[in-house]
C-alpha positions in Angstrom: -77.5 -154.6 -39.2 -77.0 -158.1 -37.9 -77.7 -161.2 -39.8 -79.4 -163.9 -37.7 -79.4 -167.6 -38.0 -83.0 -167.6 -39.3 -82.0 -165.3 -42.2 -79.1 -167.6 -43.1 -81.3 -170.7 -43.1 -83.9 -168.9 -45.3 -81.2 -167.8 -47.7 -79.8 -171.3 -47.9 -83.3 -172.7 -48.5 -84.0 -170.3 -51.4 -80.6 -171.0 -53.0 -81.1 -174.7 -52.5 -84.5 -174.5 -54.2 -83.0 -172.8 -57.2 -80.2 -175.3 -57.5 -82.7 -178.1 -57.0 -84.8 -177.0 -60.0 -81.8 -176.0 -62.1 -79.9 -179.2 -61.9 -82.9 -181.5 -61.8 -84.3 -180.2 -65.1 -81.1 -180.8 -67.0 -81.5 -184.6 -67.3 -85.2 -184.6 -68.3 -84.6 -181.8 -70.8 -81.8 -183.6 -72.5 -83.7 -186.9 -72.4 -86.9 -185.5 -73.8 -85.0 -183.7 -76.6 -83.2 -186.9 -77.5 -86.5 -188.9 -77.4 -88.3 -186.3 -79.6 -85.4 -186.3 -82.1 -85.4 -190.1 -82.4 -89.2 -190.1 -82.8 -89.0 -187.6 -85.6 -86.3 -189.8 -87.3 -88.5 -192.8 -86.9 -91.6 -191.0 -88.3 -89.4 -189.8 -91.2 -88.4 -193.4 -92.0 -91.9 -194.9 -91.5 -94.6 -192.2 -91.9 -97.5 -194.7 -91.6 -96.4 -195.5 -88.0 -96.6 -191.9 -86.8 -99.5 -192.5 -84.4 -97.9 -195.4 -82.4 -94.5 -193.7 -82.4 -96.0 -190.4 -81.1 -98.0 -192.2 -78.5 -95.0 -194.1 -77.3 -92.9 -191.0 -77.3 -95.4 -189.1 -75.2 -95.6 -191.9 -72.6 -91.8 -192.0 -72.4 -91.6 -188.2 -72.0 -94.2 -188.3 -69.2 -92.0 -190.9 -67.4 -88.9 -188.8 -68.1 -90.5 -185.7 -66.6 -91.3 -187.3 -63.3 -88.0 -186.6 -61.6 -88.3 -182.9 -62.4 -91.8 -182.8 -60.9 -90.4 -184.4 -57.7 -87.7 -181.8 -57.7 -90.4 -179.1 -58.0 -92.2 -180.5 -55.0 -89.0 -180.4 -53.0 -88.2 -176.9 -54.1 -91.7 -175.7 -53.1 -91.2 -177.3 -49.7 -87.9 -175.5 -49.3 -89.5 -172.2 -50.2 -92.7 -172.4 -48.2 -92.0 -174.8 -45.3 -88.4 -174.1 -44.2 -88.5 -171.0 -42.1 
């Protein structure tokens, strides 16, 4: 059984896709958790402002999630385009 260059490239692409998604989701996960925690604190201090606080938090989380979505696109390219 001989391992060819194509198999090595395919294995590297699959491993790279896994690392890409794993490491790129750390930052957004931590950031979104921090933002959600601070929003809960703000709502606890000022319950009448729950609507604007929640709306602002959701917009911020959408922006925070964008790097992970870009990483997902790159991981999918590694999985399905690299041969």
